[in-house]
N, C-alpha and C positions, 0 to 999 in steps of 0.2 A: 595497476594504474587502468582504469576503467577507461573500456573504448566500446566503440559500436559495435566491433565484434563480440566483446565478452557480454553485451547487454542482449546480444543475440541470443550467446550460448547460454545464457542465463534463462531466456524463454521472453524476453520482453518481445514485442511486436514493435520492431525499431521503427520500421518503414511507417506506419502508422503515428508514431510519435513525432519523427521527423517531418512529417507532414503538417501534423499540427504547430509546428515549431517553423513552419516556411521552409524547410528541407534544410535549414541551418544547424549541423551539427554542432558546433560550439556551443550555441544556446541550449540545444536540446541536453547536449552532456550538463550544463552548468544547471538546469533544473535537475536533472536527476541527481545530481551532486546535492542540492539543496534537500530533496527528497530522501537523501542518504541522511543528512544531518538531523531532521526533523524526528521531535520526540513524541510528537501523538500516542505511537505506538504504546509507548509507556504507561502515556497517559488513559489509555482504553484498556490497559492492563489494570491499572487501578482503579479505574470505574466499575470494571466489570467485577473485580473482587470486593468492593464494596456495594455490589449491586444496585449501583446508581445507572439504571437503565438507560434513563434520560440521557445525561448527561454521556454516558455509553454512544445512545444511537448517533448526538450529534458529532461527536467526535470519528467513528466509525464512518459517518457520512462522508467528513471532511477527507478523511483518509481515501476513502472510497475516490472521491473525486479526483483527489491528486495522483493516486496511482493509476487510475483508468486515462485521464489526460495526459500520463506519460508512457501509456501502454505499458504496464510492468504487470503483465498478465498474471504471473505466478504468485504476486502482491494482490492485485485485484480481485482475485477469484476469491479467498476466502475473507478479505473484508468486506466484500459485496456480499457474501452470504451473512456474514455477521450483523451487516447494516439491515437488512430485509428482517431479521429475525428480530434486532431491535426495532425495528418501524412499529413491529407489531407487538412490543414489549413483551416478548415470548420470555418464560423465566426458565431458560434450559442451561445445561451446562457450556459455558462457551471455551472451554478450555482448549479442545481440539480445534477449531478453527483460530484460536488467539495463537497457540503453539505453531501452528501452520504457517501464519502472517509474520511470526518472530522467526522462523527458520530460512523463510523467505528473505526478509530484511537481514537476517546477518549473512546472509548470501549477495545479496545486493552489498552490502556495504564493503563485502570481502574483496570485489570485484577491482 
C-alpha cells in the first residue's frame, strides 16, 4: 500500500506535493494513485517509436506537468529532459530517458 513514507523513500518531494494539495494527505495520495493509472507514458513510448515528435512533445509536456505538480521527482527528471529535447524537435535516441521514466513509473506502481 502506498503511503506518504513510501513516496518519500521513492524520492518524491512529498512536502511540496502536499503543499500543492493544501496539506490534505488523502487528496495527495488520491492524485498520485490517478497518476499511477495514467497510460500517457505508454502513449509516449509509441509516439517516440513512430518518430512522431510533435505528438510525443505534447504527451511528454502533459506528463511533465502531472509529475511535477505531484512532486514525483524520479519521474519528473527524465520526462522533463525529454520534453525540452522534444520542444526543439531534436531527432535523437530517446530510449535511455524513456527507459528511466518507465523504470521509475514501475517503482511508483509497486509502492
